[in-house]
N, CA, C and O of each residue as an XYZ file, in Angstrom:
648
protein
N      30.162    -14.775    -25.208
C      29.892    -13.924    -24.072
C      31.157    -13.199    -23.619
O      31.085    -12.065    -23.145
N      32.302    -13.838    -23.762
C      33.550    -13.217    -23.322
C      33.803    -11.897    -24.052
O      34.296    -10.943    -23.451
N      33.468    -11.838    -25.344
C      33.667    -10.592    -26.092
C      32.779     -9.482    -25.545
O      33.228     -8.347    -25.386
N      31.514     -9.806    -25.256
C      30.582     -8.811    -24.727
C      31.050     -8.291    -23.366
O      31.091     -7.081    -23.142
N      31.397     -9.187    -22.474
C      31.859     -8.787    -21.147
C      33.160     -8.011    -21.259
O      33.379     -7.062    -20.506
N      34.022     -8.398    -22.181
C      35.271     -7.666    -22.403
C      35.024     -6.217    -22.762
O      35.776     -5.340    -22.337
N      33.980     -5.945    -23.542
C      33.630     -4.560    -23.886
C      33.227     -3.782    -22.634
O      33.646     -2.640    -22.444
N      32.408     -4.407    -21.780
C      32.002     -3.747    -20.540
C      33.214     -3.498    -19.641
O      33.317     -2.440    -19.021
N      34.119     -4.454    -19.568
C      35.278     -4.332    -18.688
C      36.227     -3.220    -19.113
O      37.034     -2.762    -18.304
N      36.148     -2.771    -20.374
C      37.005     -1.675    -20.840
C      36.451     -0.303    -20.462
O      37.150      0.702    -20.591
N      35.212     -0.250    -20.000
C      34.638      1.028    -19.574
C      35.278      1.459    -18.252
O      35.831      0.626    -17.534
N      35.205      2.763    -17.925
C      35.766      3.215    -16.641
C      35.093      2.522    -15.461
O      33.893      2.249    -15.503
N      35.868      2.233    -14.397
C      35.472      1.537    -13.175
C      34.001      1.353    -12.869
O      33.433      0.305    -13.177
N      33.372      2.355    -12.265
C      31.979      2.240    -11.834
C      31.011      2.058    -12.987
O      30.002      1.366    -12.847
N      31.304      2.666    -14.117
C      30.452      2.538    -15.297
C      30.455      1.092    -15.788
O      29.414      0.559    -16.172
N      31.621      0.463    -15.775
C      31.743     -0.936    -16.211
C      30.867     -1.840    -15.358
O      30.146     -2.688    -15.884
N      30.926     -1.661    -14.042
C      30.150     -2.511    -13.134
C      28.655     -2.325    -13.349
O      27.914     -3.306    -13.412
N      28.205     -1.087    -13.462
C      26.773     -0.813    -13.656
C      26.289     -1.376    -14.984
O      25.235     -2.009    -15.039
N      27.048     -1.153    -16.056
C      26.654     -1.644    -17.387
C      26.630     -3.170    -17.425
O      25.708     -3.771    -17.977
N      27.652     -3.792    -16.832
C      27.731     -5.248    -16.793
C      26.557     -5.834    -16.008
O      25.914     -6.779    -16.466
N      26.277     -5.276    -14.827
C      25.158     -5.763    -14.018
C      23.835     -5.590    -14.749
O      23.001     -6.495    -14.741
N      23.635     -4.436    -15.383
C      22.383     -4.180    -16.105
C      22.185     -5.230    -17.199
O      21.104     -5.806    -17.320
N      23.231     -5.478    -17.998
C      23.114     -6.431    -19.106
C      22.868     -7.851    -18.598
O      22.038     -8.571    -19.153
N      23.579     -8.255    -17.554
C      23.421     -9.617    -17.044
C      22.086     -9.799    -16.326
O      21.507    -10.884    -16.390
N      21.586     -8.781    -15.653
C      20.265     -8.866    -15.020
C      19.172     -9.006    -16.080
O      18.177     -9.698    -15.859
N      19.352     -8.357    -17.219
C      18.376     -8.505    -18.309
C      18.452     -9.891    -18.940
O      17.428    -10.471    -19.300
N      19.649    -10.413    -19.070
C      19.831    -11.728    -19.702
C      19.329    -12.852    -18.809
O      18.762    -13.828    -19.301
N      19.532    -12.726    -17.497
C      19.100    -13.747    -16.527
C      18.309    -13.009    -15.445
O      18.882    -12.597    -14.436
N      16.990    -12.837    -15.646
C      16.196    -11.985    -14.758
C      16.277    -12.322    -13.262
O      16.192    -11.415    -12.434
N      16.438    -13.593    -12.898
C      16.508    -13.926    -11.475
C      17.692    -13.250    -10.799
O      17.619    -12.923     -9.614
N      18.786    -13.035    -11.532
C      19.943    -12.367    -10.929
C      19.604    -10.928    -10.563
O      20.130    -10.396     -9.586
N      18.723    -10.292    -11.343
C      18.270     -8.944    -11.006
C      17.309     -8.942     -9.835
O      17.383     -8.074     -8.966
N      16.404     -9.912     -9.809
C      15.444    -10.030     -8.706
C      16.178    -10.186     -7.381
O      15.782     -9.593     -6.377
N      17.243    -10.977     -7.371
C      18.025    -11.201     -6.155
C      19.061    -10.103     -5.920
O      19.747    -10.113     -4.898
N      19.183     -9.158     -6.849
C      20.142     -8.050     -6.773
C      21.585     -8.542     -6.695
O      22.395     -7.998     -5.945
N      21.901     -9.582     -7.481
C      23.274    -10.057     -7.522
C      24.164     -8.970     -8.116
O      23.764     -8.253     -9.033
N      25.361     -8.862     -7.585
C      26.323     -7.877     -8.049
C      27.520     -8.619     -8.642
O      28.207     -9.366     -7.946
N      27.757     -8.404     -9.933
C      28.870     -9.049    -10.625
C      30.116     -8.188    -10.399
O      30.325     -7.187    -11.084
N      30.928     -8.589     -9.442
C      32.086     -7.805     -9.009
C      33.293     -7.987     -9.915
O      34.050     -7.043    -10.141
N      33.476     -9.193    -10.433
C      34.608     -9.507    -11.300
C      34.168    -10.592    -12.261
O      33.563    -11.585    -11.856
N      34.470    -10.404    -13.529
C      34.069    -11.386    -14.526
C      35.137    -11.445    -15.610
O      35.207    -10.585    -16.489
N      35.963    -12.478    -15.524
C      37.009    -12.714    -16.515
C      36.903    -14.174    -16.949
O      36.205    -14.952    -16.300
N      37.572    -14.560    -18.020
C      37.532    -15.966    -18.422
C      38.121    -16.920    -17.379
O      37.815    -18.112    -17.398
N      38.945    -16.422    -16.488
C      39.559    -17.261    -15.460
C      38.754    -17.318    -14.169
O      38.802    -18.319    -13.453
N      38.011    -16.251    -13.863
C      37.425    -16.125    -12.529
C      36.172    -15.255    -12.562
O      36.069    -14.305    -13.338
N      35.229    -15.609    -11.701
C      34.010    -14.812    -11.559
C      33.743    -14.632    -10.069
O      33.794    -15.586     -9.292
N      33.455    -13.381     -9.685
C      33.138    -13.055     -8.290
C      31.792    -12.342     -8.281
O      31.625    -11.300     -8.915
N      30.827    -12.920     -7.550
C      29.445    -12.414     -7.502
C      29.024    -12.321     -6.041
O      29.357    -13.189     -5.233
N      28.283    -11.255     -5.705
C      27.795    -11.135     -4.327
C      26.274    -11.013     -4.317
O      25.654    -10.606     -5.300
N      25.698    -11.378     -3.182
C      24.269    -11.193     -2.939
C      24.144    -10.481     -1.592
O      24.680    -10.946     -0.587
N      23.432     -9.349     -1.577
C      23.268     -8.635     -0.308
C      22.261     -9.355      0.585
O      21.364    -10.043      0.098
N      22.417     -9.191      1.877
C      21.442     -9.734      2.823
C      20.341     -8.682      2.958
O      20.406     -7.793      3.807
N      19.332     -8.807      2.099
C      18.207     -7.871      2.119
C      16.916     -8.669      2.116
O      16.900     -9.847      1.760
N      15.852     -8.025      2.510
C      14.581     -8.709      2.765
C      14.133     -9.674      1.652
O      13.724    -10.790      1.970
N      14.191     -9.299      0.372
C      13.702    -10.235     -0.656
C      14.429    -11.579     -0.717
O      13.881    -12.540     -1.256
N      15.650    -11.671     -0.177
C      16.383    -12.941     -0.233
C      16.623    -13.532      1.155
O      17.420    -14.458      1.303
N      15.941    -13.003      2.169
C      16.158    -13.496      3.531
C      15.272    -14.683      3.877
O      14.195    -14.876      3.313
N      15.769    -15.472      4.831
C      14.991    -16.557      5.395
C      14.276    -16.071      6.658
O      14.261    -14.874      6.945
N      13.699    -16.982      7.395
C      12.906    -16.628      8.576
C      13.744    -16.122      9.751
O      13.190    -15.592     10.713
N      15.070    -16.277      9.688
C      15.920    -15.773     10.773
C      16.792    -14.610     10.299
O      17.823    -14.309     10.900
N      16.365    -13.965      9.220
C      16.973    -12.750      8.674
C      18.372    -12.947      8.084
O      19.140    -11.992      7.967
N      18.698    -14.184      7.715
C      19.933    -14.464      6.991
C      19.613    -14.674      5.520
O      18.446    -14.703      5.128
N      20.649    -14.821      4.710
C      20.428    -15.104      3.290
C      19.830    -16.502      3.174
O      20.366    -17.465      3.722
N      18.723    -16.600      2.460
C      17.992    -17.858      2.282
C      18.879    -18.897      1.595
O      19.751    -18.547      0.798
N      18.655    -20.158      1.902
C      19.424    -21.260      1.310
C      19.376    -21.212     -0.222
O      20.382    -21.473     -0.881
N      18.229    -20.885     -0.780
C      18.110    -20.825     -2.242
C      18.959    -19.693     -2.813
O      19.552    -19.845     -3.881
N      19.025    -18.560     -2.114
C      19.851    -17.442     -2.579
C      21.337    -17.759     -2.415
O      22.155    -17.331     -3.230
N      21.693    -18.509     -1.363
C      23.085    -18.946     -1.202
C      23.495    -19.804     -2.397
O      24.572    -19.626     -2.966
N      22.623    -20.730     -2.765
C      22.893    -21.610     -3.898
C      22.920    -20.811     -5.200
O      23.747    -21.070     -6.075
N      22.009    -19.837     -5.325
C      21.949    -19.006     -6.532
C      23.254    -18.266     -6.773
O      23.744    -18.246     -7.902
N      23.824    -17.663     -5.750
C      25.050    -16.890     -5.950
C      26.198    -17.815     -6.366
O      27.029    -17.431     -7.190
N      26.254    -19.021     -5.808
C      27.300    -19.979     -6.181
C      27.083    -20.496     -7.608
O      28.031    -20.598     -8.386
N      25.843    -20.819     -7.942
C      25.521    -21.312     -9.288
C      25.805    -20.232    -10.327
O      26.316    -20.532    -11.406
N      25.482    -18.993    -10.015
C      25.705    -17.897    -10.953
C      27.191    -17.697    -11.209
O      27.601    -17.525    -12.357
N      28.001    -17.718    -10.161
C      29.448    -17.538    -10.344
C      30.030    -18.655    -11.201
O      30.822    -18.391    -12.106
N      29.648    -19.898    -10.927
C      30.182    -21.009    -11.712
C      29.671    -20.965    -13.147
O      30.432    -21.204    -14.085
N      28.398    -20.664    -13.321
C      27.817    -20.603    -14.663
C      28.407    -19.494    -15.510
O      28.598    -19.661    -16.715
N      28.698    -18.356    -14.883
C      29.263    -17.245    -15.648
C      30.681    -17.548    -16.108
O      31.043    -17.218    -17.237
N      31.490    -18.167    -15.258
C      32.857    -18.467    -15.674
C      32.842    -19.547    -16.767
O      33.679    -19.512    -17.669
N      31.924    -20.486    -16.701
C      31.783    -21.464    -17.783
C      31.314    -20.758    -19.053
O      31.854    -20.991    -20.134
N      30.310    -19.896    -18.918
C      29.789    -19.161    -20.068
C      30.829    -18.299    -20.762
O      30.749    -18.076    -21.970
N      31.803    -17.813    -20.006
C      32.874    -17.001    -20.588
C      33.833    -17.843    -21.431
O      34.600    -17.298    -22.224
N      33.792    -19.154    -21.267
C      34.762    -20.025    -21.931
C      34.173    -20.996    -22.938
O      34.894    -21.495    -23.802
N      32.890    -21.273    -22.848
C      32.284    -22.241    -23.748
C      32.223    -21.665    -25.169
O      32.066    -20.457    -25.352
N      32.344    -22.517    -26.139
C      32.286    -22.091    -27.541
C      30.955    -21.404    -27.844
O      29.936    -21.719    -27.230
N      30.966    -20.470    -28.788
C      29.753    -19.745    -29.153
C      28.675    -20.653    -29.736
O      27.491    -20.324    -29.672
N      29.073    -21.795    -30.304
C      28.099    -22.708    -30.902
C      27.595    -23.756    -29.907
O      26.944    -24.726    -30.295
N      27.903    -23.552    -28.611
C      27.504    -24.508    -27.572
C      26.676    -23.824    -26.488
O      26.721    -22.606    -26.319
N      25.934    -24.631    -25.773
C      25.049    -24.168    -24.709
C      25.503    -24.774    -23.380
O      25.561    -25.997    -23.256
N      25.827    -23.938    -22.380
C      26.198    -24.481    -21.074
C      24.956    -24.854    -20.262
O      23.946    -24.150    -20.299
N      25.041    -25.959    -19.534
C      23.926    -26.435    -18.710
C      24.464    -26.939    -17.376
O      25.453    -27.671    -17.336
N      23.808    -26.545    -16.280
C      24.187    -27.073    -14.973
C      23.695    -28.514    -14.907
O      22.493    -28.770    -14.977
N      24.626    -29.449    -14.772
C      24.285    -30.868    -14.784
C      24.070    -31.411    -13.377
O      23.289    -32.342    -13.178
N      24.754    -30.836    -12.417
C      24.612    -31.327    -11.057
C      25.185    -30.347    -10.056
O      26.066    -29.545    -10.367
N      24.660    -30.436     -8.846
C      25.185    -29.615     -7.773
C      24.984    -30.328     -6.453
O      24.044    -31.098     -6.259
N      25.898    -30.040     -5.565
C      25.782    -30.539     -4.204
C      26.110    -29.360     -3.296
O      27.133    -28.697     -3.464
N      25.233    -29.112     -2.339
C      25.434    -28.010     -1.408
C      25.357    -28.565      0.007
O      24.433    -29.300      0.354
N      26.329    -28.206      0.804
C      26.347    -28.593      2.209
C      26.286    -27.304      3.031
O      27.188    -26.469      2.962
N      25.216    -27.155      3.804
C      25.047    -25.978      4.643
C      25.770    -26.231      5.962
O      25.423    -27.148      6.706
N      26.777    -25.411      6.242
C      27.651    -25.635      7.390
C      27.304    -24.783      8.602
O      27.386    -25.255      9.736
N      26.914    -23.524      8.370
C      26.645    -22.625      9.495
C      25.795    -21.457      9.028
O      25.620    -21.246      7.828
N      25.268    -20.701      9.978
C      24.506    -19.501      9.652
C      25.436    -18.481      9.010
O      26.598    -18.354      9.394
N      24.918    -17.770      8.047
C      25.735    -16.747      7.395
C      25.555    -15.408      8.097
O      24.535    -15.149      8.736
N      26.571    -14.568      7.960
C      26.553    -13.236      8.545
C      26.621    -12.206      7.418
O      27.665    -12.046      6.785
N      25.523    -11.513      7.168
C      25.530    -10.463      6.158
C      25.513    -10.982      4.734
O      25.026    -12.076      4.451
N      26.062    -10.162      3.847
C      26.103    -10.483      2.421
C      27.029    -11.678      2.164
O      27.900    -11.994      2.974
N      26.820    -12.322      1.032
C      27.661    -13.455      0.629
C      28.366    -13.125     -0.684
O      27.829    -12.414     -1.534
N      29.571    -13.654     -0.830
C      30.316    -13.508     -2.073
C      30.780    -14.887     -2.526
O      31.365    -15.645     -1.752
N      30.511    -15.198     -3.786
C      30.947    -16.460     -4.380
C      32.054    -16.168     -5.384
O      31.948    -15.246     -6.192
N      33.111    -16.960     -5.322
C      34.222    -16.840     -6.265
C      34.409    -18.198     -6.927
O      34.689    -19.197     -6.265
N      34.248    -18.213     -8.250
C      34.435    -19.443     -9.035
C      35.613    -19.234     -9.973
O      35.852    -18.127    -10.455
N      36.342    -20.308    -10.223
C      37.456    -20.207    -11.166
C      37.622    -21.507    -11.941
O      37.195    -22.580    -11.515
N      38.260    -21.363    -13.092
C      38.585    -22.508    -13.933
C      40.095    -22.600    -14.099
O      40.790    -21.588    -14.196
N      40.579    -23.818    -14.129
C      41.998    -24.065    -14.394
C      42.250    -23.919    -15.902
O      41.322    -24.071    -16.696
N      43.494    -23.626    -16.301
C      43.794    -23.485    -17.734
C      43.367    -24.703    -18.565
O      42.894    -24.549    -19.691
N      43.532    -25.905    -18.013
C      43.146    -27.114    -18.745
C      41.630    -27.159    -18.973
O      41.169    -27.588    -20.030
N      40.867    -26.714    -17.978
C      39.408    -26.684    -18.127
C      38.997    -25.671    -19.187
O      38.117    -25.948    -20.002
N      39.622    -24.509    -19.183
C      39.308    -23.473    -20.177
C      39.620    -23.962    -21.584
O      38.857    -23.709    -22.516
N      40.725    -24.651    -21.737
C      41.106    -25.171    -23.041
C      40.095    -26.211    -23.514
O      39.718    -26.218    -24.685
N      39.656    -27.084    -22.621
C      38.666    -28.107    -22.951
C      37.351    -27.461    -23.387
O      36.764    -27.872    -24.388
N      36.887    -26.462    -22.651
C      35.642    -25.772    -22.993
C      35.718    -25.098    -24.357
O      34.730    -25.073    -25.091
N      36.862    -24.558    -24.699
C      36.990    -23.856    -25.985
C      37.224    -24.805    -27.150
O      36.980    -24.441    -28.301
N      37.695    -26.017    -26.868
C      38.037    -26.963    -27.939
C      36.900    -27.922    -28.272
O      36.603    -28.141    -29.446
N      36.269    -28.488    -27.269
C      35.288    -29.551    -27.475
C      33.870    -29.000    -27.685
O      33.517    -27.943    -27.163
N      33.071    -29.738    -28.459
C      31.675    -29.337    -28.677
C      30.738    -29.913    -27.622
O      29.564    -29.547    -27.561
N      31.259    -30.818    -26.789
C      30.429    -31.460    -25.776
C      31.337    -31.947    -24.654
O      32.443    -32.426    -24.906
N      30.868    -31.824    -23.411
C      31.660    -32.318    -22.291
C      31.102    -31.833    -20.969
O      29.994    -31.303    -20.899
N      31.896    -32.026    -19.911
C      31.498    -31.537    -18.595
C      32.738    -31.226    -17.765
O      33.803    -31.810    -17.966
N      32.577    -30.291    -16.829
C      33.656    -29.900    -15.925
C      33.099    -29.688    -14.526
O      31.963    -29.249    -14.352
N      33.924    -30.009    -13.530
C      33.631    -29.649    -12.144
C      34.201    -28.248    -11.941
O      35.371    -28.000    -12.233
N      33.375    -27.339    -11.443
C      33.808    -25.963    -11.286
C      33.934    -25.635     -9.801
O      32.976    -25.762     -9.039
N      35.127    -25.215     -9.410
C      35.388    -24.862     -8.016
C      34.740    -23.523     -7.682
O      34.785    -22.582     -8.474
N      34.134    -23.453     -6.495
C      33.528    -22.197     -6.024
C      33.664    -22.138     -4.508
O      33.508    -23.142     -3.812
N      33.959    -20.943     -4.017
C      34.032    -20.699     -2.581
C      33.045    -19.584     -2.254
O      33.027    -18.546     -2.915
N      32.226    -19.808     -1.231
C      31.249    -18.809     -0.805
C      31.615    -18.362      0.605
O      31.711    -19.179      1.521
N      31.820    -17.051      0.771
C      32.147    -16.503      2.086
C      31.137    -15.430      2.464
O      30.525    -14.799      1.602
N      30.972    -15.232      3.783
C      30.089    -14.177      4.273
C      30.919    -12.981      4.725
O      32.142    -12.977      4.588
N      30.247    -11.972      5.262
C      30.946    -10.750      5.669
C      31.924    -10.987      6.813
O      32.846    -10.193      7.003
N      31.747    -12.057      7.575
C      32.667    -12.388      8.666
C      33.869    -13.182      8.159
O      34.753    -13.529      8.942
N      33.909    -13.472      6.856
C      34.997    -14.243      6.290
C      34.836    -15.741      6.442
O      35.752    -16.502      6.133
N      33.676    -16.170      6.917
C      33.393    -17.599      7.104
C      32.787    -18.183      5.830
O      32.290    -17.453      4.973
N      32.835    -19.510      5.721
C      32.228    -20.212      4.598
C      30.986    -20.946      5.094
O      31.086    -22.074      5.577
N      29.810    -20.313      4.978
C      28.596    -20.951      5.500
C      28.124    -22.145      4.692
O      27.369    -22.974      5.200
N      28.559    -22.247      3.430
C      28.190    -23.401      2.609
C      29.411    -23.898      1.844
O      30.345    -23.147      1.564
N      29.375    -25.190      1.516
C      30.349    -25.796      0.614
C      29.578    -26.288     -0.593
O      28.524    -26.908     -0.448
N      30.090    -26.019     -1.776
C      29.364    -26.365     -3.005
C      30.259    -27.088     -3.993
O      31.470    -26.873     -4.048
N      29.629    -27.946     -4.764
C      30.250    -28.577     -5.925
C      29.276    -28.420     -7.083
O      28.091    -28.726     -6.948
N      29.767    -27.950     -8.206
C      28.928    -27.796     -9.390
C      29.555    -28.525    -10.559
O      30.761    -28.435    -10.789
N      28.730    -29.245    -11.292
C      29.150    -29.895    -12.530
C      28.405    -29.201    -13.660
O      27.175    -29.179    -13.692
N      29.162    -28.641    -14.575
C      28.589    -27.980    -15.746
C      28.899    -28.809    -16.987
O      30.015    -29.296    -17.169
N      27.895    -28.953    -17.826
C      28.050    -29.623    -19.116
C      27.854    -28.585    -20.214
O      27.329    -27.500    -19.964
N      28.268    -28.915    -21.407
C      27.965    -28.083    -22.564
C      27.696    -28.997    -23.740
O      28.308    -30.054    -23.894
N      26.768    -28.560    -24.558
C      26.322    -29.326    -25.728
C      26.176    -28.371    -26.906
O      26.040    -27.164    -26.711
N      26.201    -28.906    -28.131
C      25.982    -28.030    -29.288
C      24.586    -27.422    -29.245
O      23.623    -28.075    -28.842
N      24.488    -26.157    -29.669
C      23.180    -25.520    -29.785
C      22.427    -26.166    -30.931
O      23.017    -26.560    -31.937
N      21.116    -26.270    -30.767
C      20.291    -26.790    -31.857
C      20.219    -25.718    -32.941
O      20.105    -24.532    -32.629
N      20.282    -26.118    -34.198
C      20.166    -25.121    -35.288
C      18.815    -24.427    -35.236
O      17.800    -25.050    -34.926
N      18.807    -23.146    -35.539
C      17.574    -22.367    -35.570
C      16.785    -22.714    -36.825
O      17.348    -22.812    -37.916
N      15.479    -22.897    -36.664
C      14.606    -23.152    -37.806
C      14.483    -21.850    -38.618
O      14.388    -20.765    -38.043
N      14.484    -21.964    -39.943
C      14.344    -20.751    -40.748
C      12.979    -20.095    -40.512
O      11.979    -20.778    -40.289
N      12.955    -18.770    -40.565
C      11.705    -18.029    -40.380
C      10.770    -18.305    -41.555
O      11.204    -18.406    -42.703
N       9.502    -18.423    -41.252
C       8.520    -18.741    -42.302
C       8.136    -17.535    -43.092
O       7.322    -17.632    -44.011
């Protein structure tokens, strides 16, 4: 995935963002449904936002708890996906979310991996990592605290076509 995203990142500014979002929304349709915006995507860091718009709002017109979790899960999953070996499949193994306060406006999640974690993901065929993520709202507050554990396993071989 890192090679594909690298191609998009070489395009001029706005074109890169539109092309990257289009491709990722097609690959993971829920990200398109929620209108997630992939603001930054490198092997070290991923920054994703979700707008506070009607399809993702709760009953008090804030970003729904599920959409808050989605933006955090997407940021962590994308940074893992940028580093996992091509012959492996990343899987979210666990998550813990603590809702601290009401959010104000859109949310942005920033996930990153340490160099040691990136090296482990590229070297091993199986394992797990805790991925750090921070979610902030438009007021600069952190309405949720999250912990994500991502695992990766070898892909199953494809059966030959009949």
